[in-house]
N, C-alpha and C positions, 0 to 999 in steps of 0.2 A: 680817441675820436678819429673817425675817417670822414673824408669829404669826397663826394662824387660831383664833379662839375660837368654839366651837359648843356647843350643848346637845344631849345625848343622854339622853332620859328625864329623870331627876332629877340628872344629873351634868354638869358642865362639862368640856369637853375643850379644852385649849390645845395646839395643834399648832405646835411650833417648827420652823423650817426654816432651813437654812444654818449659819452659824457663830455660836455663842453664846460671845462673848468679852467682854473688858473694855468695849468700846464698846456692845455690844448687850445685855449682861446686865441693866442697869437696866430696860430695857423688859420683859424676861422676868420679872424680880422683881416689877415693878409689876403685871403681868397676873396672876401667881400670887397675890400678896397681895390684890389687889382681889377676885378670885373668892372666896378663903377668907374675907376680912373681910366679904363679902356673905353669908356663911353657906352657900355652895355647895360641895359636895364637888367635888374636882378630880382629873382625870387629865391628866398632861402627856405628850403624844405626841412622842417623840424619834426617830421613824422617818426623818425627813428632816434630821436634824442631822449635818452633815459634820465638825464640830469643836466641842468644848466645853472651856473652860478652867476654872480654879479659881473664877473669878468666877461662871460659869454654874452650877457645882456648888454654890457657896454660895447661889445663888438657890433651887435645889431644896431644899437643906437647910433654909433659912429657911422655905420653904413647908411642908415636912414637919413642922417643929416647930410652926408656927402651926396646922396642921391637927390635930395631936395635942392641942394646948392647947384647941382649939375642939371637939374630938371629931368631926372631919370626916374623910371619906375623902380620902386623897391617895395617888396612885401614879403609876407611869411606864408608858407604853404603847409597845410595839413599838420598843424601844431599838435604835438603829442600832449597828453594830459599832464605829465610832469612839467613840461616847458610852459604850458598854458597857465598852470597854477602860479608859477613864478612871474609870468607876465601880468597876470591879474593882480598879484600882490603889489607889484610896482605900478599898477594901473596903466601899463603899457599896451594892454589889449585894446585900449581905446585910442591909442596913438598909431600903432602899426596897422597898415592894411593887412588883414588876415583872410586867406582864401582856403576853402575846404580842400580844393584840388586845382589842377590846371584848368579843368573845364569851368570851374567857378570863376577863376581869374579871366579866362577868355570871354565868358558871358558878361563880365563886368565892364568890358571894353566897349 
């Protein structure tokens, strides 16, 4: 898995690429929590995620909870079909704010 972190206006975007599994989810978790603990709103781009397991989902849930506690924006961007299937299976597609792209996020504000 690779992570590209970028700033877009006042929000951070963490783009995850590849497989988010037991061996790579600690890196995803660290990036997500570091952004949120730094007080930055965060969108996680899942457009290039080929596979995500329960440990990857747990990293997203932890980020969502931390963002809620800190009253920060947290959402998912451009969720790939494989990642969306897992989110739907866990019914988390109804919990996470999911945006088709940055324009859709901006329009929701």
